[in-house]
C-alpha positions in Angstrom: 0.0 0.0 0.0 2.9 2.4 0.7 4.2 1.9 -2.8 0.9 2.8 -4.4 0.6 5.9 -2.2 4.1 6.9 -3.2 3.2 6.4 -6.9 0.0 8.5 -6.5 1.9 11.3 -4.8 4.6 11.3 -7.5 2.1 11.3 -10.3 0.2 14.3 -8.7 3.5 16.3 -8.6 4.5 15.4 -12.1 1.1 16.3 -13.6 1.0 19.6 -11.6 4.5 20.6 -12.6 3.9 19.6 -16.2 0.8 21.9 -16.4 2.9 24.7 -14.9 5.7 24.2 -17.5 3.2 24.1 -20.4 1.6 27.3 -19.3 5.0 29.0 -18.8 6.1 27.8 -22.3 3.0 29.3 -23.9 3.7 32.7 -22.2 7.4 32.8 -23.1 7.6 31.6 -26.7 10.8 33.2 -27.9 12.7 31.7 -30.9 16.0 33.5 -30.0 16.8 31.4 -26.9 20.3 30.0 -26.9 20.9 26.2 -26.7 23.0 26.6 -23.6 20.2 28.4 -21.8 17.6 25.8 -22.9 19.9 22.9 -21.7 20.4 24.6 -18.3 16.7 25.1 -17.9 16.1 21.4 -18.8 18.6 20.3 -16.1 17.1 22.6 -13.5 13.6 21.3 -14.4 14.9 17.7 -14.2 16.3 18.3 -10.7 13.0 19.9 -9.6 11.0 16.9 -11.0 13.2 14.3 -9.3 13.3 16.1 -5.9 9.6 17.1 -6.1 8.5 13.6 -7.1 10.5 12.0 -4.2 9.4 14.7 -1.7 5.7 14.5 -2.6 5.7 10.7 -2.7 7.3 10.5 0.7 4.8 13.1 2.0 1.8 11.1 0.8 3.2 7.9 2.3 3.9 9.7 5.6 0.4 11.1 5.7 -1.0 7.7 4.9 1.0 6.0 7.7 0.1 8.8 10.2 -3.6 8.4 9.7 -3.7 4.6 9.3 -1.2 3.6 11.9 
């Protein structure tokens, strides 16, 4: 049960962050971005996704265990 709660928490974060990035992309469409800047943004987003997925997954499991003993 803990694994499924972790997966649900991770999926919630990934979906929410993806909606945020799509909205930000639509607002800042600029064709003159450099590849270096785009790659650095990609790695920052990757780190945020990994840390956020683990963090929210752990948070969901902790809440589940706290309320269900």
